[in-house]
N, CA, C and O atoms as a DFTB+ gen file, in Angstrom:
424 C
 N C O
     1  1      75.033     122.796      56.314
     2  2      75.456     122.953      54.988
     3  2      73.723     122.306      54.787
     4  3      73.187     121.308      55.270
     5  1      73.380     123.011      54.178
     6  2      71.685     123.081      53.565
     7  2      71.847     122.928      51.959
     8  3      72.376     123.768      51.230
     9  1      71.315     121.753      51.571
    10  2      70.976     121.639      49.908
    11  2      70.170     122.196      49.121
    12  3      68.964     122.162      49.366
    13  1      70.624     122.775      48.102
    14  2      69.545     123.341      47.329
    15  2      69.271     122.603      46.225
    16  3      70.037     122.108      45.397
    17  1      67.649     122.581      46.341
    18  2      66.759     122.162      45.228
    19  2      65.790     123.002      44.383
    20  3      65.395     124.143      44.622
    21  1      65.526     122.304      43.473
    22  2      64.584     123.292      42.309
    23  2      63.057     122.871      43.021
    24  3      62.274     122.119      42.439
    25  1      62.815     123.380      44.151
    26  2      61.609     123.078      44.941
    27  2      60.179     124.192      43.524
    28  3      60.182     125.375      43.181
    29  1      59.372     123.191      43.199
    30  2      58.190     123.407      42.114
    31  2      56.655     123.083      42.955
    32  3      56.458     122.227      43.817
    33  1      55.657     124.098      42.368
    34  2      54.581     124.212      42.542
    35  2      53.727     123.132      41.606
    36  3      53.692     123.232      40.379
    37  1      53.025     122.062      42.371
    38  2      52.564     120.705      41.762
    39  2      51.582     121.744      40.546
    40  3      51.592     121.257      39.416
    41  1      51.035     122.644      40.642
    42  2      50.396     123.315      39.351
    43  2      50.989     123.914      38.586
    44  3      50.344     124.263      37.598
    45  1      52.275     124.270      38.641
    46  2      53.132     124.596      37.455
    47  2      53.470     123.282      36.700
    48  3      53.363     123.401      35.479
    49  1      53.846     122.077      37.131
    50  2      53.871     120.876      36.871
    51  2      52.938     120.543      35.430
    52  3      53.080     120.337      34.224
    53  1      51.932     120.646      36.452
    54  2      50.448     120.003      35.835
    55  2      50.261     120.963      34.478
    56  3      49.772     120.524      33.437
    57  1      50.817     122.618      34.680
    58  2      50.287     123.190      33.753
    59  2      51.129     123.163      32.599
    60  3      50.755     123.556      31.494
    61  1      52.708     122.521      32.943
    62  2      53.810     122.580      32.063
    63  2      53.311     121.160      31.373
    64  3      53.446     121.460      30.187
    65  1      52.869     119.943      31.377
    66  2      52.446     118.621      31.295
    67  2      51.195     119.094      30.098
    68  3      51.093     118.706      28.934
    69  1      50.542     119.818      30.668
    70  2      48.760     120.056      29.806
    71  2      49.699     121.177      28.609
    72  3      49.159     121.310      27.510
    73  1      50.471     121.611      28.742
    74  2      51.068     122.637      27.651
    75  2      51.915     121.586      26.349
    76  3      51.969     121.658      25.122
    77  1      52.266     121.008      26.977
    78  2      53.205     119.881      26.323
    79  2      52.715     118.901      25.483
    80  3      53.200     118.514      24.420
    81  1      51.466     118.440      26.185
    82  2      50.589     117.562      25.331
    83  2      49.996     118.361      24.041
    84  3      50.033     117.895      22.902
    85  1      49.497     119.508      24.346
    86  2      48.898     120.190      23.620
    87  2      49.684     120.753      22.227
    88  3      49.243     120.972      21.098
    89  1      51.112     120.899      22.833
    90  2      51.802     121.666      21.542
    91  2      52.526     120.753      20.126
    92  3      52.966     119.605      20.059
    93  1      52.451     121.439      19.483
    94  2      52.720     120.899      18.244
    95  2      53.317     119.391      18.323
    96  3      52.801     118.301      18.080
    97  1      54.720     119.800      18.798
    98  2      55.570     118.448      18.746
    99  2      55.252     117.964      19.776
   100  3      55.752     118.501      20.765
   101  1      54.513     117.028      19.968
   102  2      54.539     115.823      21.041
   103  2      55.409     114.997      21.422
   104  3      55.202     114.322      22.430
   105  1      56.730     114.862      20.592
   106  2      57.491     114.322      21.053
   107  2      58.939     114.854      21.768
   108  3      59.878     114.085      21.971
   109  1      58.962     116.224      22.098
   110  2      59.699     117.117      22.531
   111  2      60.116     116.637      24.315
   112  3      59.285     116.195      25.109
   113  1      61.310     116.827      24.562
   114  2      61.164     116.557      26.150
   115  2      61.292     117.659      26.525
   116  3      61.889     118.442      25.787
   117  1      60.730     118.159      27.925
   118  2      61.050     119.428      28.506
   119  2      61.453     119.016      30.027
   120  3      61.556     117.850      30.406
   121  1      61.611     119.880      30.632
   122  2      62.184     119.799      31.896
   123  2      61.077     120.609      32.764
   124  3      60.735     121.570      32.075
   125  1      60.630     120.607      33.555
   126  2      59.948     121.467      34.218
   127  2      60.386     121.868      35.955
   128  3      60.701     121.007      36.775
   129  1      60.344     122.721      36.122
   130  2      60.933     123.198      37.207
   131  2      60.878     124.466      37.407
   132  3      60.024     124.996      36.696
   133  1      61.641     125.434      38.330
   134  2      62.249     126.272      38.669
   135  2      63.070     127.059      38.440
   136  3      62.986     128.286      38.496
   137  1      63.890     126.444      38.176
   138  2      65.366     126.950      37.576
   139  2      65.976     127.556      38.535
   140  3      67.041     128.101      38.248
   141  1      65.540     127.622      39.760
   142  2      66.517     129.136      40.889
   143  2      66.801     127.943      41.633
   144  3      65.727     127.599      42.127
   145  1      67.688     127.151      41.958
   146  2      67.533     126.522      43.431
   147  2      67.719     127.673      44.315
   148  3      68.272     128.758      44.141
   149  1      66.813     126.891      45.798
   150  2      67.186     127.413      46.621
   151  2      67.413     126.534      47.898
   152  3      66.791     125.486      48.070
   153  1      68.463     127.083      48.905
   154  2      68.552     125.994      50.053
   155  2      67.284     125.582      50.929
   156  3      66.386     126.385      51.183
   157  1      67.290     124.358      51.336
   158  2      65.891     123.914      52.341
   159  2      65.916     124.671      53.111
   160  3      64.780     125.091      53.333
   161  1      66.886     125.262      53.882
   162  2      66.983     126.133      55.165
   163  2      66.263     127.498      54.689
   164  3      65.955     128.213      55.643
   165  1      65.942     127.995      53.464
   166  2      65.862     129.143      53.135
   167  2      63.832     129.058      52.771
   168  3      62.885     129.795      53.049
   169  1      63.959     128.003      52.182
   170  2      62.592     127.556      51.944
   171  2      61.290     127.486      53.347
   172  3      60.122     127.811      53.563
   173  1      62.470     126.824      54.025
   174  2      61.606     126.626      55.276
   175  2      61.470     127.899      56.251
   176  3      60.486     128.103      56.963
   177  1      62.662     128.762      56.172
   178  2      62.280     130.150      56.683
   179  2      60.956     130.767      56.202
   180  3      60.046     131.201      56.909
   181  1      61.023     130.722      54.939
   182  2      60.303     131.669      54.045
   183  2      58.600     131.150      54.649
   184  3      57.672     131.923      54.889
   185  1      58.586     129.762      54.772
   186  2      57.096     129.180      55.264
   187  2      57.138     129.538      56.949
   188  3      56.128     130.102      57.370
   189  1      57.806     129.364      57.558
   190  2      57.474     129.748      58.824
   191  2      57.384     131.307      59.014
   192  3      56.851     131.715      60.046
   193  1      57.772     132.033      58.274
   194  2      57.808     133.214      58.241
   195  2      56.535     133.899      57.721
   196  3      56.028     134.852      58.313
   197  1      56.050     133.381      56.610
   198  2      54.923     133.591      55.754
   199  2      53.689     133.010      57.064
   200  3      52.906     133.842      57.522
   201  1      53.656     131.830      57.461
   202  2      52.553     131.142      58.342
   203  2      52.924     131.658      60.023
   204  3      51.859     131.633      60.639
   205  1      53.900     132.040      60.801
   206  2      53.670     132.342      61.665
   207  2      53.828     131.562      62.561
   208  3      53.683     131.896      63.737
   209  1      54.185     130.262      62.156
   210  2      54.501     129.306      63.330
   211  2      55.522     128.886      63.782
   212  3      56.524     128.702      63.091
   213  1      55.444     128.625      65.192
   214  2      56.584     128.143      65.737
   215  2      57.406     126.849      65.443
   216  3      56.921     125.736      65.244
   217  1      58.422     127.102      65.448
   218  2      58.936     125.647      64.420
   219  2      60.542     125.510      65.252
   220  3      61.274     126.455      65.544
   221  1      60.788     124.095      65.500
   222  2      62.264     124.139      66.481
   223  2      62.380     122.723      65.274
   224  3      61.592     121.812      65.021
   225  1      64.084     123.166      64.591
   226  2      64.427     122.603      64.038
   227  2      65.824     121.488      63.986
   228  3      66.941     121.866      64.342
   229  1      65.577     120.225      63.537
   230  2      66.947     119.118      64.012
   231  2      67.568     118.997      63.024
   232  3      67.416     117.896      62.495
   233  1      68.382     119.832      62.404
   234  2      69.813     119.706      61.338
   235  2      70.376     118.397      61.766
   236  3      70.781     118.162      62.905
   237  1      70.372     117.559      60.765
   238  2      71.430     116.256      60.261
   239  2      72.231     116.330      59.378
   240  3      72.321     117.230      58.544
   241  1      72.958     115.276      59.499
   242  2      74.233     115.105      58.579
   243  2      73.388     115.208      56.805
   244  3      72.193     114.927      56.720
   245  1      74.094     115.580      55.694
   246  2      73.971     115.703      54.980
   247  2      74.233     113.745      54.501
   248  3      75.224     113.095      54.834
   249  1      73.455     113.392      53.967
   250  2      74.001     111.592      53.732
   251  2      75.009     111.633      52.836
   252  3      75.292     112.715      52.322
   253  1      75.626     110.618      52.544
   254  2      77.192     110.519      51.667
   255  2      76.301     110.197      50.445
   256  3      75.396     109.366      50.366
   257  1      76.758     111.027      49.539
   258  2      76.276     110.704      48.281
   259  2      75.106     111.278      47.726
   260  3      74.640     110.901      46.651
   261  1      74.589     112.227      48.461
   262  2      73.286     113.156      48.309
   263  2      74.008     114.194      47.531
   264  3      74.990     114.814      47.939
   265  1      73.333     114.353      46.164
   266  2      73.694     115.925      45.734
   267  2      72.938     117.190      45.970
   268  3      71.778     117.600      45.916
   269  1      74.422     117.718      46.327
   270  2      74.370     119.420      47.103
   271  2      73.403     120.091      46.413
   272  3      72.732     120.747      47.209
   273  1      72.928     120.257      44.964
   274  2      72.274     121.495      44.391
   275  2      71.726     120.550      42.769
   276  3      72.282     120.033      41.800
   277  1      70.279     120.769      43.294
   278  2      69.748     120.103      41.546
   279  2      69.048     121.087      41.454
   280  3      68.479     121.677      42.373
   281  1      69.042     121.490      39.599
   282  2      67.494     122.102      39.103
   283  2      67.741     122.220      37.616
   284  3      68.757     122.239      36.921
   285  1      66.350     122.299      37.367
   286  2      66.075     122.386      35.716
   287  2      66.156     122.948      34.861
   288  3      65.540     123.997      34.672
   289  1      66.925     122.437      34.093
   290  2      67.061     123.486      32.688
   291  2      65.488     123.996      32.171
   292  3      64.864     123.124      31.568
   293  1      64.987     124.953      32.299
   294  2      63.454     124.965      31.904
   295  2      63.349     126.218      30.626
   296  3      62.284     126.694      30.236
   297  1      65.010     126.677      30.000
   298  2      64.735     127.019      28.906
   299  2      63.743     126.667      27.805
   300  3      63.048     127.464      27.175
   301  1      63.789     125.396      27.682
   302  2      62.682     125.247      26.171
   303  2      61.511     124.919      26.293
   304  3      60.816     124.682      25.305
   305  1      60.940     124.819      27.853
   306  2      59.890     124.691      28.097
   307  2      59.384     126.392      28.253
   308  3      58.160     126.519      28.222
   309  1      59.911     127.252      28.359
   310  2      59.698     129.045      28.309
   311  2      59.542     128.940      27.120
   312  3      58.391     128.682      26.767
   313  1      60.240     129.040      26.409
   314  2      60.250     129.237      24.847
   315  2      59.092     128.472      23.808
   316  3      58.587     128.992      22.813
   317  1      58.841     127.163      24.309
   318  2      58.025     126.980      23.052
   319  2      56.467     126.859      23.970
   320  3      55.340     126.798      23.480
   321  1      56.655     126.855      24.687
   322  2      55.165     126.480      25.701
   323  2      54.543     127.875      26.579
   324  3      53.370     128.109      26.869
   325  1      55.793     128.699      26.882
   326  2      55.104     129.806      27.742
   327  2      55.347     129.295      29.206
   328  3      55.156     130.142      30.079
   329  1      55.700     128.166      29.574
   330  2      56.060     127.851      31.014
   331  2      56.346     129.124      32.060
   332  3      57.206     129.862      31.581
   333  1      55.923     129.518      33.186
   334  2      56.202     130.422      33.877
   335  2      55.676     129.774      35.357
   336  3      54.880     128.835      35.375
   337  1      56.251     130.426      36.670
   338  2      55.805     129.950      37.750
   339  2      55.291     130.683      38.242
   340  3      55.061     131.734      37.644
   341  1      54.867     130.504      39.536
   342  2      54.102     130.859      40.512
   343  2      53.962     130.751      41.417
   344  3      53.034     131.228      42.069
   345  1      55.219     129.786      41.964
   346  2      55.096     128.985      42.904
   347  2      54.790     129.225      44.473
   348  3      53.716     128.848      44.942
   349  1      55.863     129.926      45.349
   350  2      55.789     130.064      46.318
   351  2      54.591     131.071      47.156
   352  3      54.584     131.051      48.387
   353  1      53.779     131.779      46.534
   354  2      53.157     132.553      46.759
   355  2      51.688     131.474      46.747
   356  3      51.045     131.376      47.792
   357  1      51.333     130.853      45.737
   358  2      50.279     130.018      45.355
   359  2      50.029     129.199      46.703
   360  3      49.163     129.185      47.577
   361  1      51.309     128.474      46.414
   362  2      51.453     127.694      47.831
   363  2      50.848     128.209      49.033
   364  3      49.740     127.844      49.425
   365  1      51.480     128.948      49.546
   366  2      51.303     129.889      50.733
   367  2      49.889     130.184      50.726
   368  3      49.173     130.090      51.723
   369  1      49.439     130.605      49.385
   370  2      47.812     130.970      49.436
   371  2      46.900     129.588      50.086
   372  3      46.052     129.526      50.976
   373  1      47.448     128.660      49.285
   374  2      46.693     127.486      49.692
   375  2      46.858     126.751      50.532
   376  3      46.018     125.856      50.621
   377  1      48.113     126.771      51.638
   378  2      48.579     126.086      52.508
   379  2      47.611     127.129      53.673
   380  3      47.053     126.519      54.586
   381  1      47.411     128.943      53.598
   382  2      46.588     129.224      54.676
   383  2      44.861     129.054      54.293
   384  3      43.971     129.252      55.121
   385  1      44.644     128.666      52.924
   386  2      42.773     128.587      52.951
   387  2      42.809     127.061      53.362
   388  3      41.650     126.648      53.348
   389  1      43.822     125.925      53.773
   390  2      43.732     124.949      53.992
   391  2      43.528     124.798      55.935
   392  3      42.731     124.142      56.607
   393  1      44.652     125.735      56.323
   394  2      44.210     126.240      57.958
   395  2      42.822     126.437      57.946
   396  3      42.158     125.680      58.654
   397  1      42.088     127.531      57.110
   398  2      41.248     127.747      57.404
   399  2      40.264     126.710      57.267
   400  3      39.337     126.618      58.072
   401  1      40.379     126.073      56.482
   402  2      39.313     125.224      56.104
   403  2      39.503     123.977      57.331
   404  3      38.436     123.883      57.939
   405  1      40.473     123.069      57.827
   406  2      41.146     122.018      58.828
   407  2      41.863     122.988      59.760
   408  3      43.069     123.220      59.671
   409  1      41.021     123.562      60.692
   410  2      42.146     123.951      61.139
   411  2      42.195     123.300      62.792
   412  3      42.713     123.827      63.777
   413  1      41.720     122.438      62.732
   414  2      42.028     121.243      63.902
   415  2      43.234     120.374      63.751
   416  3      43.750     119.739      64.671
   417  1      43.792     120.413      62.036
   418  2      44.911     119.482      61.728
   419  2      46.526     120.656      62.210
   420  3      47.698     120.504      62.557
   421  1      45.803     121.485      61.999
   422  2      47.010     122.780      62.601
   423  2      46.746     123.016      63.703
   424  3      47.404     123.847      64.331
């Protein structure tokens, strides 16, 4: 079994925070995330497939009490701030640029 999470690219969060600061109602609370949880195993598969890495996985038991799924309700952010995601493709583009820049680390 794999946990499902609302993985979010950091630039999406930064954009949301900046938009919320600039919005008229500065005291409104917003959730920033993806709102579409995916299994960790699926995220890893996407990264491995995109990067072409040969990876070995070691599966662990899910710790007792760990939440199996989390995700943000981003409806208010989408409605008020025009918040949107560009996550995994932007992350992979950044990752490949780092690989080209710092090849010795890869």
